[in-house]
Backbone and ligand atoms as CSV (ligand in chain L), in Angstrom:
chain,resi,resn,atom,element,x,y,z
A,1,MET,N,N,-65.441,-210.467,70.771
A,1,MET,CA,C,-64.873,-209.579,69.777
A,1,MET,C,C,-65.730,-209.602,68.534
A,2,ARG,N,N,-66.294,-210.488,68.252
A,2,ARG,CA,C,-67.519,-210.574,67.347
A,2,ARG,C,C,-68.628,-209.555,67.468
A,3,ASN,N,N,-68.989,-209.659,68.942
A,3,ASN,CA,C,-70.027,-208.788,69.547
A,3,ASN,C,C,-69.573,-207.351,69.375
A,4,GLY,N,N,-68.501,-207.046,69.807
A,4,GLY,CA,C,-67.815,-205.835,69.636
A,4,GLY,C,C,-68.034,-205.087,68.424
A,5,VAL,N,N,-67.624,-205.935,67.360
A,5,VAL,CA,C,-67.579,-205.476,65.963
A,5,VAL,C,C,-69.291,-204.946,65.628
A,6,MET,N,N,-70.159,-206.010,66.081
A,6,MET,CA,C,-71.610,-205.676,65.702
A,6,MET,C,C,-71.981,-204.558,66.490
A,7,VAL,N,N,-71.582,-204.281,67.571
A,7,VAL,CA,C,-72.027,-202.978,68.394
A,7,VAL,C,C,-71.309,-201.576,67.510
A,8,LEU,N,N,-70.217,-201.794,67.155
A,8,LEU,CA,C,-69.795,-200.888,66.386
A,8,LEU,C,C,-70.507,-200.483,65.163
A,9,LEU,N,N,-70.758,-201.531,64.400
A,9,LEU,CA,C,-71.316,-201.448,63.208
A,9,LEU,C,C,-72.729,-200.885,63.438
A,10,ALA,N,N,-73.475,-201.235,64.626
A,10,ALA,CA,C,-74.757,-200.731,64.907
A,10,ALA,C,C,-74.590,-199.378,65.274
A,11,PHE,N,N,-73.469,-198.930,66.116
A,11,PHE,CA,C,-73.401,-197.707,66.339
A,11,PHE,C,C,-73.001,-196.920,65.105
A,12,GLY,N,N,-72.353,-197.363,64.385
A,12,GLY,CA,C,-71.872,-196.625,63.102
A,12,GLY,C,C,-73.231,-196.294,62.149
A,13,ALA,N,N,-74.024,-197.302,62.105
A,13,ALA,CA,C,-75.469,-197.099,61.348
A,13,ALA,C,C,-76.244,-196.051,62.102
A,14,ALA,N,N,-76.222,-196.111,63.276
A,14,ALA,CA,C,-77.093,-195.371,63.850
A,14,ALA,C,C,-76.599,-193.910,63.796
A,15,ALA,N,N,-75.378,-193.577,63.656
A,15,ALA,CA,C,-74.569,-192.259,63.570
A,15,ALA,C,C,-74.958,-191.748,62.084
A,16,LEU,N,N,-74.993,-192.785,61.133
A,16,LEU,CA,C,-75.137,-192.202,59.898
A,16,LEU,C,C,-76.682,-191.826,59.853
A,17,VAL,N,N,-77.405,-192.701,60.475
A,17,VAL,CA,C,-78.967,-192.219,60.233
A,17,VAL,C,C,-79.246,-190.830,60.907
A,18,VAL,N,N,-78.554,-190.554,62.214
A,18,VAL,CA,C,-78.608,-189.341,62.621
A,18,VAL,C,C,-78.018,-188.265,61.679
A,19,VAL,N,N,-76.880,-188.456,61.374
A,19,VAL,CA,C,-76.489,-187.414,60.468
A,19,VAL,C,C,-77.422,-187.278,59.105
A,20,ALA,N,N,-77.995,-188.462,58.792
A,20,ALA,CA,C,-78.785,-188.321,57.563
A,20,ALA,C,C,-80.027,-187.420,58.160
A,21,ILE,N,N,-80.593,-187.675,59.012
A,21,ILE,CA,C,-81.462,-186.960,59.608
A,21,ILE,C,C,-81.443,-185.439,59.618
A,22,VAL,N,N,-80.265,-185.126,60.330
A,22,VAL,CA,C,-79.910,-183.831,60.502
A,22,VAL,C,C,-79.718,-183.093,59.358
A,23,ARG,N,N,-79.292,-183.830,58.346
A,23,ARG,CA,C,-78.921,-183.260,56.841
A,23,ARG,C,C,-80.305,-182.927,56.267
A,24,HIS,N,N,-81.170,-183.896,56.442
A,24,HIS,CA,C,-82.425,-183.788,55.952
A,24,HIS,C,C,-83.178,-182.774,56.516
A,25,ASP,N,N,-83.115,-182.364,57.786
A,25,ASP,CA,C,-83.900,-181.304,58.552
A,25,ASP,C,C,-83.368,-180.030,58.039
A,26,ARG,N,N,-81.924,-180.058,57.811
A,26,ARG,CA,C,-81.306,-178.877,57.446
A,26,ARG,C,C,-81.861,-178.554,56.015
A,27,GLN,N,N,-81.803,-179.370,55.280
A,27,GLN,CA,C,-82.484,-179.064,53.903
A,27,GLN,C,C,-83.763,-178.677,53.751
A,28,GLN,N,N,-84.520,-179.398,54.800
A,28,GLN,CA,C,-86.081,-178.937,54.684
A,28,GLN,C,C,-86.062,-177.249,55.367
A,29,ALA,N,N,-85.337,-176.986,56.189
A,29,ALA,CA,C,-85.162,-175.664,56.838
A,29,ALA,C,C,-84.792,-174.714,55.687
A,30,GLU,N,N,-83.758,-175.247,54.787
A,30,GLU,CA,C,-83.484,-174.285,53.785
A,30,GLU,C,C,-84.440,-174.143,52.638
A,31,ASN,N,N,-85.030,-175.375,52.597
A,31,ASN,CA,C,-86.353,-175.300,51.582
A,31,ASN,C,C,-87.290,-174.318,52.127
A,32,ARG,N,N,-87.746,-174.558,53.415
A,32,ARG,CA,C,-88.733,-173.590,53.905
A,32,ARG,C,C,-88.445,-172.128,53.706
A,33,ALA,N,N,-87.053,-171.876,54.204
A,33,ALA,CA,C,-86.579,-170.575,54.120
A,33,ALA,C,C,-86.726,-170.008,52.658
A,34,ALA,N,N,-86.302,-170.790,51.596
A,34,ALA,CA,C,-86.519,-170.288,50.422
A,34,ALA,C,C,-87.836,-170.113,49.953
A,35,VAL,N,N,-88.752,-170.879,50.152
A,35,VAL,CA,C,-90.112,-171.055,50.021
A,35,VAL,C,C,-90.645,-169.677,50.532
A,36,ALA,N,N,-90.378,-169.363,51.889
A,36,ALA,CA,C,-90.780,-168.327,52.582
A,36,ALA,C,C,-90.390,-167.026,51.916
A,37,GLU,N,N,-89.017,-167.023,51.386
A,37,GLU,CA,C,-88.649,-165.781,50.747
A,37,GLU,C,C,-89.263,-165.488,49.540
A,38,LEU,N,N,-89.727,-166.740,48.937
A,38,LEU,CA,C,-90.236,-166.468,47.458
A,38,LEU,C,C,-91.619,-165.905,47.670
A,39,GLU,N,N,-92.261,-166.470,48.631
A,39,GLU,CA,C,-93.574,-165.902,48.817
A,39,GLU,C,C,-93.636,-164.553,49.309
A,40,ALA,N,N,-92.625,-164.096,50.008
A,40,ALA,CA,C,-92.507,-162.677,50.408
A,40,ALA,C,C,-92.482,-161.813,49.217
A,41,ARG,N,N,-91.369,-162.255,48.258
A,41,ARG,CA,C,-91.298,-161.609,47.150
A,41,ARG,C,C,-92.394,-161.460,46.276
A,42,GLN,N,N,-93.352,-162.595,46.038
A,42,GLN,CA,C,-94.516,-162.608,45.448
A,42,GLN,C,C,-95.362,-161.637,45.940
A,43,ALA,N,N,-95.670,-161.581,47.481
A,43,ALA,CA,C,-96.517,-160.747,47.935
A,43,ALA,C,C,-96.232,-159.373,47.744
A,44,ALA,N,N,-94.869,-159.028,47.622
A,44,ALA,CA,C,-94.398,-157.662,47.491
A,44,ALA,C,C,-94.660,-157.201,46.103
A,45,ASN,N,N,-94.622,-158.192,45.097
A,45,ASN,CA,C,-94.679,-157.684,43.619
A,45,ASN,C,C,-96.535,-157.778,43.511
A,46,ALA,N,N,-97.040,-158.520,44.126
A,46,ALA,CA,C,-98.591,-158.568,44.150
A,46,ALA,C,C,-99.194,-157.381,44.607
A,47,LYS,N,N,-98.598,-156.691,45.538
A,47,LYS,CA,C,-99.199,-155.616,46.028
A,47,LYS,C,C,-99.026,-154.398,45.076
A,48,PRO,N,N,-100.110,-153.859,44.576
A,48,PRO,CA,C,-99.890,-152.673,43.650
A,48,PRO,C,C,-99.346,-151.526,44.327
A,49,ARG,N,N,-98.334,-151.074,43.660
A,49,ARG,CA,C,-97.699,-149.518,43.929
A,49,ARG,C,C,-98.375,-148.722,43.481
A,50,VAL,N,N,-98.875,-147.589,44.061
A,50,VAL,CA,C,-99.611,-146.299,43.517
A,50,VAL,C,C,-98.634,-145.220,43.069
A,51,LEU,N,N,-98.419,-144.933,41.908
A,51,LEU,CA,C,-97.536,-143.890,41.653
A,51,LEU,C,C,-98.579,-142.612,41.166
A,52,GLU,N,N,-97.942,-141.370,41.716
A,52,GLU,CA,C,-98.717,-140.285,41.193
A,52,GLU,C,C,-97.929,-139.880,40.193
A,53,VAL,N,N,-98.410,-139.725,38.904
A,53,VAL,CA,C,-97.974,-139.399,37.865
A,53,VAL,C,C,-97.988,-138.084,37.348
A,54,ALA,N,N,-99.186,-137.294,37.910
A,54,ALA,CA,C,-99.397,-135.948,37.826
A,54,ALA,C,C,-100.259,-135.653,39.047
A,55,PRO,N,N,-100.346,-134.156,39.314
A,55,PRO,CA,C,-101.373,-133.885,40.361
A,55,PRO,C,C,-102.832,-134.615,40.061
A,56,GLY,N,N,-103.273,-135.377,41.038
A,56,GLY,CA,C,-104.632,-135.882,40.968
A,56,GLY,C,C,-104.689,-137.192,39.913
A,57,LEU,N,N,-103.509,-137.517,39.255
A,57,LEU,CA,C,-103.682,-138.689,38.414
A,57,LEU,C,C,-102.564,-139.691,39.056
A,58,SER,N,N,-103.419,-140.741,39.565
A,58,SER,CA,C,-102.406,-141.839,39.923
A,58,SER,C,C,-102.608,-143.172,39.301
A,59,VAL,N,N,-101.514,-143.832,38.862
A,59,VAL,CA,C,-101.332,-145.290,38.153
A,59,VAL,C,C,-100.907,-146.301,39.088
A,60,GLN,N,N,-101.519,-147.381,38.968
A,60,GLN,CA,C,-101.033,-148.565,39.709
A,60,GLN,C,C,-100.184,-149.447,38.970
A,61,VAL,N,N,-99.006,-149.823,39.682
A,61,VAL,CA,C,-98.028,-150.595,39.041
A,61,VAL,C,C,-97.966,-151.938,39.572
A,62,THR,N,N,-98.491,-153.035,38.577
A,62,THR,CA,C,-98.330,-154.484,39.292
A,62,THR,C,C,-97.498,-155.322,38.440
A,63,SER,N,N,-96.997,-156.271,38.842
A,63,SER,CA,C,-96.193,-157.296,37.907
A,63,SER,C,C,-97.181,-158.020,37.008
A,64,SER,N,N,-98.476,-158.075,37.445
A,64,SER,CA,C,-99.405,-158.836,36.534
A,64,SER,C,C,-100.833,-158.193,36.550
A,65,MET,N,N,-101.585,-158.600,35.623
A,65,MET,CA,C,-102.678,-157.592,35.472
A,65,MET,C,C,-103.794,-158.177,36.520
A,66,PRO,N,N,-104.441,-157.222,37.131
A,66,PRO,CA,C,-105.416,-157.510,38.142
A,66,PRO,C,C,-106.522,-158.075,37.356
A,67,PRO,N,N,-107.418,-158.869,37.766
A,67,PRO,CA,C,-108.429,-159.523,37.245
A,67,PRO,C,C,-109.507,-158.437,36.492
A,68,ASN,N,N,-109.677,-157.283,37.195
A,68,ASN,CA,C,-110.653,-156.315,36.657
A,68,ASN,C,C,-110.045,-155.226,35.987
A,69,ALA,N,N,-108.794,-155.482,35.322
A,69,ALA,CA,C,-108.098,-154.312,34.916
A,69,ALA,C,C,-108.888,-154.047,33.498
A,70,GLN,N,N,-108.421,-152.544,33.250
A,70,GLN,CA,C,-108.957,-152.016,32.081
A,70,GLN,C,C,-107.887,-151.269,31.415
A,71,LEU,N,N,-107.544,-151.270,30.116
A,71,LEU,CA,C,-106.450,-150.802,29.391
A,71,LEU,C,C,-106.887,-149.650,28.672
A,72,LEU,N,N,-106.156,-148.654,28.533
A,72,LEU,CA,C,-106.467,-147.448,27.653
A,72,LEU,C,C,-106.077,-147.633,26.225
A,73,CYS,N,N,-106.968,-147.458,25.208
A,73,CYS,CA,C,-106.428,-147.356,23.873
A,73,CYS,C,C,-105.981,-146.296,23.614
A,74,SER,N,N,-104.618,-146.408,23.254
A,74,SER,CA,C,-103.930,-145.232,22.926
A,74,SER,C,C,-104.275,-144.246,21.685
A,75,LYS,N,N,-105.337,-144.624,21.106
A,75,LYS,CA,C,-105.856,-144.045,20.045
A,75,LYS,C,C,-107.003,-142.948,20.654
A,76,CYS,N,N,-107.942,-143.646,21.141
A,76,CYS,CA,C,-109.209,-142.962,21.559
A,76,CYS,C,C,-109.184,-142.528,22.994
A,77,LEU,N,N,-108.151,-143.212,23.826
A,77,LEU,CA,C,-107.970,-142.910,25.278
A,77,LEU,C,C,-109.263,-143.359,25.935
A,78,HIS,N,N,-109.985,-144.418,25.551
A,78,HIS,CA,C,-111.127,-144.909,26.302
A,78,HIS,C,C,-110.610,-146.287,27.023
A,79,ALA,N,N,-111.000,-146.580,28.103
A,79,ALA,CA,C,-110.755,-147.939,28.811
A,79,ALA,C,C,-111.555,-148.988,28.356
A,80,PHE,N,N,-110.930,-150.089,28.173
A,80,PHE,CA,C,-111.410,-151.421,27.546
A,80,PHE,C,C,-110.924,-152.591,28.318
A,81,PRO,N,N,-111.752,-153.513,28.485
A,81,PRO,CA,C,-111.262,-154.805,29.014
A,81,PRO,C,C,-110.243,-155.421,28.313
A,82,PRO,N,N,-109.212,-156.351,28.731
A,82,PRO,CA,C,-108.191,-156.835,27.904
A,82,PRO,C,C,-108.705,-157.618,26.830
A,83,SER,N,N,-109.902,-158.154,26.817
A,83,SER,CA,C,-110.250,-158.738,25.683
A,83,SER,C,C,-110.616,-158.173,24.462
A,84,GLN,N,N,-110.721,-156.704,24.660
A,84,GLN,CA,C,-110.962,-156.049,23.563
A,84,GLN,C,C,-109.703,-154.988,23.176
A,85,ILE,N,N,-108.697,-155.613,23.736
A,85,ILE,CA,C,-107.349,-154.819,23.385
A,85,ILE,C,C,-106.428,-155.594,22.676
A,86,HIS,N,N,-105.635,-154.896,21.645
A,86,HIS,CA,C,-104.768,-155.660,20.816
A,86,HIS,C,C,-103.469,-154.688,21.049
A,87,THR,N,N,-102.133,-155.647,21.107
A,87,THR,CA,C,-101.041,-155.081,21.148
A,87,THR,C,C,-100.481,-154.785,19.803
A,88,VAL,N,N,-100.119,-153.628,19.291
A,88,VAL,CA,C,-99.779,-153.432,18.165
A,88,VAL,C,C,-98.427,-152.639,18.132
A,89,PRO,N,N,-97.242,-153.030,17.342
A,89,PRO,CA,C,-96.166,-152.398,17.290
A,89,PRO,C,C,-96.423,-150.991,16.397
A,90,THR,N,N,-96.149,-149.879,17.122
A,90,THR,CA,C,-96.273,-148.656,16.373
A,90,THR,C,C,-95.121,-147.989,16.443
A,91,TYR,N,N,-94.681,-147.060,15.663
A,91,TYR,CA,C,-93.440,-146.273,15.406
A,91,TYR,C,C,-93.490,-145.007,16.366
A,92,ASP,N,N,-92.755,-144.991,17.286
A,92,ASP,CA,C,-92.639,-143.784,18.048
A,92,ASP,C,C,-91.624,-142.754,17.563
A,93,LEU,N,N,-92.223,-141.724,16.956
A,93,LEU,CA,C,-91.193,-140.584,16.094
A,93,LEU,C,C,-90.367,-140.137,17.118
A,94,GLU,N,N,-90.709,-139.821,18.306
A,94,GLU,CA,C,-89.864,-139.049,19.421
A,94,GLU,C,C,-88.658,-139.997,19.779
A,95,GLY,N,N,-88.983,-141.328,20.079
A,95,GLY,CA,C,-87.961,-142.357,20.423
A,95,GLY,C,C,-87.211,-143.115,19.319
A,96,GLY,N,N,-87.836,-142.771,18.036
A,96,GLY,CA,C,-86.973,-143.384,16.962
A,96,GLY,C,C,-87.117,-144.827,16.915
A,97,ARG,N,N,-88.116,-145.286,17.362
A,97,ARG,CA,C,-88.190,-146.797,17.438
A,97,ARG,C,C,-89.636,-147.279,17.729
A,98,TYR,N,N,-89.914,-148.653,17.422
A,98,TYR,CA,C,-91.165,-149.287,17.849
A,98,TYR,C,C,-91.433,-149.403,19.178
A,99,VAL,N,N,-92.766,-149.276,19.563
A,99,VAL,CA,C,-93.179,-149.636,20.908
A,99,VAL,C,C,-94.423,-150.295,20.781
A,100,GLY,N,N,-94.806,-151.053,21.833
A,100,GLY,CA,C,-96.116,-151.869,21.922
A,100,GLY,C,C,-97.202,-150.915,22.226
A,101,SER,N,N,-98.322,-150.824,21.443
A,101,SER,CA,C,-99.386,-150.049,21.649
A,101,SER,C,C,-100.465,-150.671,22.182
A,102,TYR,N,N,-101.196,-150.289,23.011
A,102,TYR,CA,C,-102.542,-151.004,23.247
A,102,TYR,C,C,-103.632,-150.310,22.351
A,103,LEU,N,N,-104.353,-150.951,21.621
A,103,LEU,CA,C,-105.552,-150.384,20.879
A,103,LEU,C,C,-106.826,-151.094,20.868
A,104,CYS,N,N,-107.700,-150.501,20.810
A,104,CYS,CA,C,-109.160,-151.079,20.945
A,104,CYS,C,C,-109.466,-151.865,19.509
A,105,ASP,N,N,-110.540,-152.401,19.570
A,105,ASP,CA,C,-111.213,-153.337,18.479
A,105,ASP,C,C,-111.239,-152.208,17.326
A,106,GLU,N,N,-111.711,-151.028,17.546
A,106,GLU,CA,C,-112.201,-150.235,16.418
A,106,GLU,C,C,-110.788,-149.545,15.888
A,107,HIS,N,N,-109.737,-149.478,16.654
A,107,HIS,CA,C,-108.588,-148.650,16.236
A,107,HIS,C,C,-107.263,-149.672,15.724
A,108,TRP,N,N,-107.503,-150.808,16.277
A,108,TRP,CA,C,-105.932,-151.562,16.051
A,108,TRP,C,C,-105.795,-151.862,14.658
A,109,LYS,N,N,-106.756,-151.985,13.803
A,109,LYS,CA,C,-106.302,-152.205,12.348
A,109,LYS,C,C,-105.659,-150.903,11.747
A,110,ALA,N,N,-106.139,-149.894,11.772
A,110,ALA,CA,C,-105.650,-148.874,11.391
A,110,ALA,C,C,-104.131,-148.649,11.872
A,111,ALA,N,N,-103.926,-148.814,13.024
A,111,ALA,CA,C,-102.511,-148.788,13.621
A,111,ALA,C,C,-101.531,-149.767,12.966
A,112,LEU,N,N,-102.207,-150.928,12.790
A,112,LEU,CA,C,-101.446,-152.052,11.996
A,112,LEU,C,C,-101.103,-151.567,10.558
A,113,ALA,N,N,-102.240,-150.932,10.018
A,113,ALA,CA,C,-101.933,-150.484,8.600
A,113,ALA,C,C,-100.861,-149.324,8.468
A,114,GLU,N,N,-100.811,-148.611,9.383
A,114,GLU,CA,C,-99.737,-147.409,9.471
A,114,GLU,C,C,-98.359,-148.151,9.568
A,115,THR,N,N,-98.243,-149.082,10.468
A,115,THR,CA,C,-97.044,-149.739,10.519
A,115,THR,C,C,-96.545,-150.461,9.378
A,116,ARG,N,N,-97.596,-151.089,8.813
A,116,ARG,CA,C,-97.128,-151.827,7.476
A,116,ARG,C,C,-96.795,-150.841,6.454
A,117,ALA,N,N,-97.479,-149.665,6.282
A,117,ALA,CA,C,-97.098,-148.633,5.379
A,117,ALA,C,C,-95.676,-148.074,5.409
A,118,ARG,N,N,-95.324,-148.030,6.970
A,118,ARG,CA,C,-94.178,-147.459,7.212
A,118,ARG,C,C,-93.008,-148.520,6.784
A,119,ILE,N,N,-93.188,-149.714,7.136
A,119,ILE,CA,C,-92.268,-150.775,6.864
A,119,ILE,C,C,-92.171,-150.797,5.473
A,120,MET,N,N,-93.285,-150.802,4.602
A,120,MET,CA,C,-93.030,-150.983,3.086
A,120,MET,C,C,-92.354,-149.683,2.411
A,121,ALA,N,N,-92.367,-148.508,3.095
A,121,ALA,CA,C,-92.100,-147.395,2.449
A,121,ALA,C,C,-90.554,-147.297,2.566
A,122,ASP,N,N,-90.130,-147.424,3.793
A,122,ASP,CA,C,-88.771,-147.146,3.952
A,122,ASP,C,C,-88.246,-147.817,5.256
A,123,ALA,N,N,-87.958,-148.884,5.408
A,123,ALA,CA,C,-87.601,-149.460,6.733
A,123,ALA,C,C,-86.120,-149.851,6.712
A,124,SER,N,N,-85.436,-149.374,7.646
A,124,SER,CA,C,-84.049,-149.983,7.665
A,124,SER,C,C,-84.106,-151.169,8.487
A,125,VAL,N,N,-82.827,-151.717,8.639
A,125,VAL,CA,C,-82.612,-152.918,9.308
A,125,VAL,C,C,-82.992,-152.696,10.702
A,126,ASP,N,N,-82.480,-151.645,11.218
A,126,ASP,CA,C,-82.622,-151.254,12.703
A,126,ASP,C,C,-84.264,-151.065,12.970
A,127,GLU,N,N,-84.958,-150.453,11.944
A,127,GLU,CA,C,-86.349,-150.172,12.309
A,127,GLU,C,C,-87.127,-151.662,12.313
A,128,VAL,N,N,-86.853,-152.345,11.256
A,128,VAL,CA,C,-87.416,-153.701,11.299
A,128,VAL,C,C,-87.354,-154.509,12.290
A,129,GLY,N,N,-85.710,-154.496,12.755
A,129,GLY,CA,C,-85.375,-155.124,14.153
A,129,GLY,C,C,-86.334,-154.675,15.242
A,130,SER,N,N,-86.373,-153.418,15.420
A,130,SER,CA,C,-86.881,-152.704,16.760
A,130,SER,C,C,-88.547,-153.173,16.731
A,131,MET,N,N,-88.970,-153.385,15.491
A,131,MET,CA,C,-90.412,-153.736,15.463
A,131,MET,C,C,-90.776,-155.203,15.901
A,132,LEU,N,N,-89.656,-155.964,15.573
A,132,LEU,CA,C,-89.648,-157.390,16.065
A,132,LEU,C,C,-89.533,-157.408,17.214
A,133,GLU,N,N,-88.469,-156.685,17.981
A,133,GLU,CA,C,-88.078,-156.766,19.231
A,133,GLU,C,C,-89.111,-156.640,20.296
A,134,VAL,N,N,-90.060,-155.459,19.692
A,134,VAL,CA,C,-91.434,-155.275,20.585
A,134,VAL,C,C,-92.242,-156.551,20.996
A,135,LEU,N,N,-92.087,-157.335,19.725
A,135,LEU,CA,C,-93.223,-158.514,20.050
A,135,LEU,C,C,-92.320,-159.536,20.931
A,136,VAL,N,N,-91.088,-159.525,20.748
A,136,VAL,CA,C,-90.407,-160.576,21.673
A,136,VAL,C,C,-90.245,-160.059,23.108
A,137,ARG,N,N,-90.155,-158.563,23.139
A,137,ARG,CA,C,-90.255,-158.146,24.620
A,137,ARG,C,C,-91.598,-158.270,25.393
A,138,ARG,N,N,-92.705,-158.109,24.366
A,138,ARG,CA,C,-93.876,-158.428,25.050
A,138,ARG,C,C,-94.551,-159.912,25.049
A,139,GLY,N,N,-93.418,-160.912,24.888
A,139,GLY,CA,C,-93.853,-162.262,25.127
A,139,GLY,C,C,-94.003,-163.104,24.200
A,140,VAL,N,N,-93.699,-162.757,22.918
A,140,VAL,CA,C,-93.961,-163.556,21.812
A,140,VAL,C,C,-92.516,-164.348,21.777
A,141,THR,N,N,-92.532,-165.694,21.761
A,141,THR,CA,C,-91.085,-166.533,21.788
A,141,THR,C,C,-90.558,-166.457,20.201
A,142,LYS,N,N,-89.138,-166.467,20.306
A,142,LYS,CA,C,-88.539,-166.273,19.226
A,142,LYS,C,C,-88.796,-167.405,18.170
A,143,ASP,N,N,-89.107,-168.668,18.619
A,143,ASP,CA,C,-89.452,-169.723,17.816
A,143,ASP,C,C,-90.797,-169.526,17.077
A,144,ARG,N,N,-91.716,-168.809,17.877
A,144,ARG,CA,C,-93.119,-168.436,17.339
A,144,ARG,C,C,-92.822,-167.314,15.883
A,145,LEU,N,N,-92.044,-166.489,16.429
A,145,LEU,CA,C,-91.713,-165.508,15.413
A,145,LEU,C,C,-91.069,-166.138,14.148
A,146,ARG,N,N,-90.256,-166.991,14.343
A,146,ARG,CA,C,-89.408,-167.679,13.201
A,146,ARG,C,C,-90.279,-168.448,12.280
A,147,THR,N,N,-91.524,-168.878,12.864
A,147,THR,CA,C,-92.555,-169.581,11.816
A,147,THR,C,C,-93.008,-168.746,10.846
A,148,PHE,N,N,-92.727,-167.333,11.012
A,148,PHE,CA,C,-93.231,-166.229,10.037
A,148,PHE,C,C,-92.154,-165.757,9.317
A,149,THR,N,N,-91.024,-165.727,9.885
A,149,THR,CA,C,-89.934,-164.894,9.345
A,149,THR,C,C,-88.730,-165.614,8.575
A,150,GLU,N,N,-88.751,-166.976,8.899
A,150,GLU,CA,C,-88.025,-168.048,8.340
A,150,GLU,C,C,-88.128,-168.018,6.815
A,151,ASP,N,N,-86.920,-168.150,6.115
A,151,ASP,CA,C,-86.742,-167.980,4.692
A,151,ASP,C,C,-87.610,-166.981,3.862
A,152,ARG,N,N,-87.596,-165.798,4.748
A,152,ARG,CA,C,-88.116,-164.561,3.719
A,152,ARG,C,C,-87.007,-163.429,4.000
A,153,SER,N,N,-87.035,-162.437,3.128
A,153,SER,CA,C,-86.167,-161.470,3.292
A,153,SER,C,C,-86.535,-160.679,4.258
A,154,ARG,N,N,-85.853,-159.493,4.576
A,154,ARG,CA,C,-86.323,-158.807,5.887
A,154,ARG,C,C,-87.468,-158.251,5.874
A,155,ASP,N,N,-87.897,-157.470,4.586
A,155,ASP,CA,C,-89.210,-156.713,4.721
A,155,ASP,C,C,-90.228,-157.758,4.619
A,156,GLU,N,N,-90.136,-158.709,3.751
A,156,GLU,CA,C,-91.272,-159.795,3.780
A,156,GLU,C,C,-91.432,-160.362,4.853
A,157,ALA,N,N,-90.636,-160.454,5.691
A,157,ALA,CA,C,-90.518,-161.182,7.122
A,157,ALA,C,C,-91.489,-160.320,7.951
A,158,ALA,N,N,-91.099,-159.020,7.683
A,158,ALA,CA,C,-91.782,-158.013,8.584
A,158,ALA,C,C,-93.182,-157.937,8.276
A,159,LEU,N,N,-93.552,-158.042,6.941
A,159,LEU,CA,C,-94.934,-157.970,6.493
A,159,LEU,C,C,-95.495,-159.032,6.871
A,160,ALA,N,N,-94.821,-160.334,6.841
A,160,ALA,CA,C,-95.498,-161.636,7.200
A,160,ALA,C,C,-95.984,-161.677,8.858
A,161,VAL,N,N,-95.384,-161.071,9.511
A,161,VAL,CA,C,-95.469,-161.030,10.914
A,161,VAL,C,C,-96.628,-160.143,11.140
A,162,LEU,N,N,-96.563,-158.976,10.467
A,162,LEU,CA,C,-98.010,-158.105,10.628
A,162,LEU,C,C,-99.155,-158.760,9.985
A,163,ASP,N,N,-99.017,-159.440,8.931
A,163,ASP,CA,C,-100.287,-160.141,8.489
A,163,ASP,C,C,-100.791,-161.198,9.465
A,164,ALA,N,N,-99.775,-161.908,10.088
A,164,ALA,CA,C,-100.136,-162.828,11.093
A,164,ALA,C,C,-100.862,-162.118,12.424
A,165,LEU,N,N,-100.485,-161.002,12.587
A,165,LEU,CA,C,-101.041,-160.141,13.668
A,165,LEU,C,C,-102.372,-159.654,13.516
A,166,GLU,N,N,-102.641,-159.455,12.088
A,166,GLU,CA,C,-103.858,-159.076,11.655
A,166,GLU,C,C,-104.870,-160.252,11.621
A,167,ARG,N,N,-104.553,-161.397,11.208
A,167,ARG,CA,C,-105.269,-162.415,11.012
A,167,ARG,C,C,-105.462,-163.175,12.311
A,168,GLY,N,N,-104.717,-162.787,13.392
A,168,GLY,CA,C,-105.044,-163.422,14.579
A,168,GLY,C,C,-104.394,-164.744,14.897
A,169,ARG,N,N,-103.340,-164.853,13.845
A,169,ARG,CA,C,-102.304,-166.127,13.876
A,169,ARG,C,C,-101.238,-165.881,14.905
A,170,LEU,N,N,-101.024,-164.696,14.990
A,170,LEU,CA,C,-99.947,-164.321,16.003
A,170,LEU,C,C,-100.570,-163.313,17.043
A,171,VAL,N,N,-100.588,-163.770,18.149
A,171,VAL,CA,C,-101.068,-162.962,19.218
A,171,VAL,C,C,-100.183,-162.483,20.131
A,172,VAL,N,N,-100.109,-161.100,20.542
A,172,VAL,CA,C,-98.991,-160.558,21.651
A,172,VAL,C,C,-99.780,-160.659,22.908
A,173,PRO,N,N,-99.148,-161.640,23.784
A,173,PRO,CA,C,-99.992,-161.617,25.130
A,173,PRO,C,C,-99.762,-160.312,25.925
A,174,LEU,N,N,-100.824,-160.239,26.711
A,174,LEU,CA,C,-100.880,-159.097,27.633
A,174,LEU,C,C,-100.415,-159.337,28.907
A,175,PRO,N,N,-99.818,-158.418,29.624
A,175,PRO,CA,C,-98.968,-158.869,30.958
A,175,PRO,C,C,-99.859,-159.580,31.774
L,1,ZN,ZN,ZN,-109.401,-146.815,20.529
């Protein structure tokens, strides 16, 4: 009787181990499937899509910047390496809101001055909001932004952010 119980216990333990191993294998298979799916998605994203935007003019669409990328300055339309490009919120008259513009070492400060002048002249809540929104959309964290806007009035906050951009204390990351 005692032996019988032992056998049952031993059998029970073995069954538990088997169940555990099966579960473990299934978990691993699920993990592998998830990893494979992630890798496939990354590969699809990493593969540049080429779009023809006009006859003879194609652009590459990628989720991240390739190492040899060059960016166009929106003022002089020359191509520069990312190290010489600054992202500046500039007002888009047509769209009626701010957008993030790429500008070269030579042109970014003038664009920033234009934005500053516009904010100082007559900025609505929406306009200031859309200027700050550009920065957040481009990867500036709200906490980082708050270090310049906290305890300031709306216009002062906007100007403090523009100052920080000009002095390089606030940098808008490139994609
Ligand atoms: Zn330029």
